[in-house]
C-alpha positions as CSV (number, residue, x, y, z in Angstrom):
1,M,-144.5,-55.7,206.1
2,T,-148.2,-55.7,205.2
3,E,-149.5,-56.4,201.7
4,G,-150.7,-52.8,201.3
5,N,-147.3,-51.4,202.0
6,F,-145.6,-53.5,199.2
7,V,-145.2,-51.4,196.1
8,D,-143.1,-52.8,193.3
9,Y,-144.1,-50.6,190.3
10,V,-143.9,-46.8,190.0
11,K,-144.1,-44.4,187.0
12,M,-142.7,-40.9,187.3
13,H,-141.8,-37.9,185.2
14,V,-138.3,-36.6,185.8
15,S,-136.8,-33.2,184.9
16,S,-133.2,-32.2,185.2
17,G,-132.1,-28.6,185.8
18,K,-131.3,-26.0,183.2
19,G,-127.7,-24.8,183.0
20,G,-127.0,-21.2,184.1
21,A,-126.2,-18.5,181.5
22,G,-122.7,-17.2,181.1
23,S,-122.1,-13.6,182.0
24,A,-121.2,-10.9,179.4
25,H,-119.8,-8.6,182.1
26,L,-117.0,-6.1,181.3
27,R,-114.4,-5.3,184.0
28,R,-115.0,-1.7,185.2
29,E,-113.1,-0.4,188.2
30,K,-112.0,3.0,189.4
31,Y,-108.5,2.9,187.8
32,V,-109.4,0.4,185.1
33,A,-111.6,2.1,182.7
34,K,-111.5,-0.6,180.0
35,G,-110.5,-3.8,181.7
36,G,-111.9,-6.2,179.1
37,P,-114.4,-9.1,179.5
38,D,-114.5,-10.9,182.9
39,G,-117.9,-12.7,182.7
40,G,-117.9,-16.1,184.4
41,D,-119.5,-19.4,183.3
42,G,-123.0,-20.5,184.2
43,G,-123.4,-23.5,186.6
44,R,-124.4,-26.9,185.5
45,G,-128.1,-27.9,186.0
46,G,-128.9,-30.5,188.6
47,H,-129.0,-34.2,187.6
48,V,-131.8,-36.6,188.5
49,I,-130.0,-39.7,189.9
50,V,-131.3,-43.1,190.9
51,R,-129.3,-44.5,193.8
52,A,-129.3,-47.9,195.4
53,N,-130.3,-48.1,199.1
54,P,-129.8,-51.5,200.7
55,N,-132.1,-50.5,203.6
56,L,-135.2,-50.3,201.4
57,W,-137.3,-53.4,200.4
58,T,-140.1,-51.7,198.4
59,L,-140.9,-48.6,196.3
60,L,-143.6,-47.5,198.8
61,H,-141.8,-44.2,199.5
62,L,-142.1,-43.2,195.8
63,K,-145.8,-44.2,195.4
64,F,-147.1,-40.6,195.4
65,K,-144.0,-38.9,193.9
66,R,-145.1,-38.5,190.3
67,H,-142.8,-35.6,189.4
68,I,-139.1,-35.2,190.2
69,K,-137.3,-32.0,189.4
70,A,-133.7,-31.0,189.9
71,G,-132.4,-27.5,190.6
72,H,-131.3,-25.0,187.9
73,G,-127.7,-23.8,187.6
74,E,-127.0,-20.2,188.6
75,N,-125.8,-17.6,186.1
76,G,-122.2,-16.6,185.9
77,S,-121.1,-13.2,187.2
78,K,-118.3,-10.7,187.1
79,Q,-114.7,-11.4,188.0
80,T,-115.0,-14.7,186.1
81,S,-117.1,-16.1,188.9
82,T,-118.8,-19.4,187.9
83,G,-122.4,-19.8,188.9
84,A,-123.3,-22.6,191.4
85,D,-124.4,-25.9,190.0
86,G,-128.0,-26.8,190.4
87,E,-128.9,-29.2,193.2
88,D,-128.9,-32.9,192.2
89,V,-132.0,-34.9,193.2
90,Y,-131.6,-38.5,194.3
91,I,-134.2,-41.2,193.9
92,E,-133.5,-43.9,196.5
93,V,-134.5,-47.4,195.4
94,P,-134.0,-50.9,196.8
95,L,-131.6,-53.4,195.3
96,G,-133.2,-55.3,192.4
97,T,-134.8,-52.2,190.9
98,V,-135.1,-52.1,187.1
99,I,-135.3,-48.6,185.4
100,R,-137.2,-48.5,182.1
101,D,-138.0,-45.9,179.6
102,T,-141.8,-45.7,179.9
103,E,-142.4,-44.9,176.3
104,T,-140.2,-47.5,174.7
105,Q,-140.1,-50.0,177.6
106,D,-136.3,-50.4,177.1
107,I,-134.3,-51.2,180.2
108,L,-132.0,-48.3,181.0
109,K,-130.3,-49.8,184.0
110,E,-130.6,-52.5,186.7
111,I,-129.7,-51.5,190.2
112,T,-128.2,-54.5,191.9
113,E,-125.2,-53.3,194.0
114,E,-125.0,-51.2,197.1
115,G,-124.0,-47.6,196.4
116,Q,-124.8,-47.9,192.7
117,E,-126.0,-44.8,191.0
118,Y,-127.4,-44.0,187.5
119,I,-128.2,-40.6,186.1
120,V,-131.7,-40.8,184.4
121,A,-131.8,-37.1,183.4
122,E,-128.5,-35.1,183.0
123,G,-128.5,-31.5,184.0
124,G,-127.9,-28.9,181.2
125,M,-124.4,-27.5,180.8
126,G,-123.8,-23.9,181.9
127,G,-123.1,-21.3,179.2
128,L,-119.6,-19.9,178.8
129,G,-118.9,-16.3,179.9
130,N,-117.6,-13.7,177.5
131,N,-114.1,-14.2,178.9
132,H,-113.8,-17.2,176.7
133,F,-114.6,-15.3,173.5
134,K,-112.0,-12.5,173.6
135,T,-109.5,-12.5,170.7
136,A,-106.9,-10.2,169.3
137,T,-109.4,-8.7,167.0
138,N,-112.4,-8.7,169.4
139,Q,-111.0,-7.7,172.8
140,T,-114.4,-6.8,174.3
141,P,-117.0,-9.4,173.3
142,R,-120.4,-8.3,174.7
143,Y,-122.0,-11.7,174.4
144,A,-122.0,-15.0,176.3
145,Q,-123.6,-18.4,175.9
146,P,-127.0,-19.2,177.4
147,G,-127.4,-22.3,179.5
148,I,-128.5,-25.6,177.9
149,D,-131.9,-26.8,178.8
150,G,-132.3,-29.9,181.1
151,Q,-133.8,-33.2,180.0
152,E,-137.3,-34.4,180.6
153,T,-138.4,-38.0,180.4
154,D,-140.8,-40.6,181.8
155,I,-139.4,-43.5,183.6
156,T,-140.8,-46.7,185.2
157,L,-139.3,-48.3,188.2
158,E,-139.9,-52.1,188.6
159,L,-138.7,-54.0,191.6
160,K,-137.5,-57.6,191.1
161,I,-137.0,-59.0,194.6
162,L,-133.5,-60.1,195.5
163,A,-134.1,-63.4,197.3
164,D,-132.3,-66.7,197.4
165,V,-135.3,-69.0,197.0
166,G,-138.5,-68.3,195.2
167,L,-141.7,-70.2,196.0
168,V,-143.7,-71.3,192.9
169,G,-147.1,-73.0,193.0
170,F,-150.7,-72.8,192.3
171,P,-153.0,-70.7,194.5
172,N,-153.6,-72.3,197.9
173,A,-150.7,-74.7,197.7
174,G,-149.4,-73.8,201.1
175,K,-146.7,-71.3,200.1
176,S,-147.7,-68.6,202.7
177,T,-148.1,-71.2,205.4
178,L,-144.6,-72.5,204.8
179,L,-143.2,-68.9,204.9
180,S,-144.9,-68.2,208.2
181,V,-143.5,-71.4,209.8
182,I,-139.9,-71.3,208.7
183,T,-139.4,-67.5,208.9
184,A,-140.7,-64.6,211.0
185,A,-142.9,-63.3,208.2
186,K,-146.6,-62.9,208.8
187,P,-148.3,-63.3,205.5
188,K,-152.1,-63.5,205.2
189,I,-153.2,-67.1,205.3
190,A,-156.7,-68.4,204.4
191,N,-158.4,-71.3,202.7
192,Y,-159.2,-69.7,199.4
193,E,-157.3,-68.9,196.2
194,F,-155.3,-65.7,195.8
195,T,-155.1,-65.0,199.5
196,T,-151.6,-63.6,198.7
197,L,-152.0,-60.5,196.6
198,K,-148.4,-59.1,196.9
199,P,-145.0,-60.8,197.3
200,N,-143.8,-61.6,200.8
201,L,-140.2,-61.9,202.0
202,G,-138.9,-63.9,204.9
203,I,-135.5,-64.7,206.4
204,V,-134.8,-68.3,207.2
205,Q,-132.7,-68.8,210.3
206,Y,-130.4,-71.7,209.6
207,R,-127.7,-73.5,211.6
208,D,-124.8,-71.5,213.2
209,F,-126.7,-68.2,212.8
210,Q,-126.6,-68.4,209.0
211,T,-129.6,-67.2,207.0
212,F,-131.1,-67.1,203.6
213,V,-134.0,-65.2,202.1
214,I,-137.2,-66.8,200.7
215,A,-139.8,-65.1,198.6
216,D,-143.5,-66.0,198.3
217,I,-145.3,-64.6,195.2
218,P,-149.1,-64.8,194.4
219,G,-150.1,-68.2,193.0
220,I,-149.6,-69.0,189.4
221,I,-152.5,-70.4,187.3
222,E,-152.5,-71.9,183.8
223,G,-152.2,-69.0,181.4
224,A,-150.3,-66.7,183.8
225,A,-147.7,-65.9,181.2
226,E,-150.5,-64.4,179.1
227,G,-151.7,-62.3,181.9
228,K,-154.3,-64.5,183.6
229,G,-154.6,-64.3,187.3
230,L,-152.0,-62.4,189.3
231,G,-149.0,-64.5,188.2
232,Y,-147.8,-62.5,185.2
233,R,-147.5,-59.3,187.2
234,F,-145.3,-61.0,189.8
235,L,-143.3,-63.6,187.8
236,R,-140.5,-61.1,187.5
237,H,-139.8,-61.5,191.2
238,I,-138.4,-65.0,190.7
239,E,-136.1,-64.0,187.9
240,R,-133.3,-63.2,190.4
241,N,-133.8,-66.2,192.7
242,S,-131.0,-68.8,192.3
243,T,-133.3,-71.6,193.4
244,L,-137.0,-72.3,192.8
245,L,-139.0,-74.3,195.2
246,F,-142.1,-75.8,193.5
247,M,-144.9,-76.4,196.0
248,I,-147.6,-78.9,195.1
249,P,-150.2,-80.2,197.6
250,A,-150.3,-84.0,198.2
251,D,-154.1,-84.0,197.4
252,A,-153.5,-82.6,193.9
253,P,-155.2,-84.8,191.2
254,N,-151.9,-85.2,189.4
255,V,-148.7,-83.9,191.0
256,A,-146.5,-84.4,187.9
257,E,-149.0,-82.7,185.6
258,Q,-149.2,-79.7,188.0
259,Y,-145.4,-79.4,187.9
260,R,-145.4,-79.6,184.1
261,I,-148.0,-76.7,183.9
262,L,-146.0,-74.6,186.3
263,L,-142.8,-75.2,184.4
264,H,-144.5,-74.4,181.1
265,E,-145.8,-71.1,182.5
266,L,-142.3,-70.1,183.6
267,E,-140.8,-71.1,180.2
268,K,-143.4,-69.0,178.3
269,Y,-142.6,-66.0,180.5
270,N,-138.8,-66.4,180.4
271,P,-137.0,-69.6,179.2
272,E,-134.0,-68.7,181.3
273,L,-136.0,-69.5,184.5
274,L,-135.7,-73.2,183.6
275,D,-131.9,-73.0,184.1
276,K,-132.3,-72.4,187.8
277,D,-131.9,-75.1,190.5
278,K,-135.3,-76.7,191.1
279,L,-136.8,-78.6,194.1
280,I,-140.3,-79.9,194.6
281,A,-142.0,-79.9,198.0
282,I,-145.1,-82.1,198.3
283,T,-147.1,-80.1,200.8
284,K,-149.9,-81.1,203.2
285,C,-148.4,-84.6,203.6
286,D,-149.9,-84.9,207.1
287,M,-153.1,-85.9,205.3
288,L,-151.4,-89.1,204.1
289,D,-150.9,-92.2,206.1
290,A,-147.8,-94.3,205.6
291,E,-149.4,-96.5,203.0
292,L,-150.7,-93.6,200.9
293,K,-147.3,-91.9,201.1
294,A,-145.5,-95.0,199.9
295,E,-147.9,-95.4,197.0
296,L,-147.5,-91.8,196.0
297,K,-143.7,-92.0,196.3
298,K,-143.7,-95.0,194.0
299,E,-145.7,-93.0,191.4
300,L,-143.6,-89.8,191.8
301,D,-140.3,-91.7,191.4
302,K,-141.4,-92.6,187.9
303,S,-143.1,-89.3,186.8
304,L,-141.0,-86.4,188.4
305,P,-137.8,-85.5,186.7
306,V,-136.4,-83.5,189.7
307,E,-135.8,-84.2,193.4
308,Y,-138.8,-83.9,195.7
309,L,-139.5,-83.9,199.5
310,F,-142.6,-84.5,201.6
311,I,-143.4,-81.7,204.0
312,S,-146.2,-80.4,206.2
313,S,-146.0,-76.9,207.5
314,V,-148.9,-77.3,209.9
315,A,-147.6,-80.6,211.4
316,Q,-143.9,-79.4,211.2
317,Q,-142.9,-82.4,209.2
318,G,-139.9,-82.5,206.9
319,L,-139.0,-78.8,207.4
320,T,-135.5,-79.4,208.7
321,Q,-134.7,-81.6,205.8
322,L,-136.1,-79.0,203.5
323,K,-133.9,-76.3,204.9
324,D,-130.9,-78.5,204.8
325,R,-131.5,-79.3,201.1
326,L,-132.1,-75.7,200.2
327,W,-129.0,-74.6,202.0
328,A,-127.0,-77.2,200.2
329,M,-128.4,-76.1,196.8
330,L,-127.6,-72.4,197.5
331,N,-124.1,-73.2,198.6
332,R,-123.2,-75.6,195.9
333,P,-119.7,-75.1,194.6
334,A,-119.6,-73.4,191.2
335,V,-118.8,-75.7,188.3
336,S,-115.6,-74.6,186.6
337,E,-115.8,-74.6,182.8
């Protein structure tokens, strides 16, 4: 999927259908001069429903759908015939979509399971026909209820990617290169910052035909949690990853300091991100000879609080060990309380 086709944020105005009016019909037939009320109920207005579709990966198909409107219920008719319900409208979204109220920014629902549905605008109820209002003292009521109006609201759909591993790092740390080497994804790769402008997903083929999903988001810079760079807009995509792979290049001035800054930005955005499993990949290690690597390792053993690995995507070094370690972390037995 190209960057231009990845859409993860859509605003739209939704309107449900109005309920049909009840009928005030009085039964009149050849041999039944005064048959009494037989007006039917109005049909329910159509709902606007958000529905999970596991075959979708983006909100691209909704990019230009700014107004969604459901059908109106039909009016009731004679012989207590109920009007047809208005047609429901379904908004298909990928798993991981968050539905927000645009005005209040409150989360209405998170769509995370296949087949899950959520009504964002309920159709209006149909009115009751005059058949419901007959009494011993009023045997021919000539009135019926009107249908109830539908609902109108503005919603925002946000996609949080459902991936097993999220890549975290500064711009130009080698995230896209790693994704292109260990998966079939074809992200844009170049030697300048913010080459990646949209998240990329890739499926890692592991041993015995097993797979896991890895997500590459635009690089984080210091201050990303306050909106600097592109990081803030896409930090939500790593909220659902169970494991975070921090990528720091071997030629960084201070590897431990870069890790601290990245961790701090995640904490400012959402402190719960720090509870996830973490692994550090020291990238571009093909630039180091054995002596430099040993010296760096001695320094990192003292300064890094989590496990780390040396890798080189270009030279294909350390990638098997990386996949083994990630797989082990993803399939770690749950700790019973």
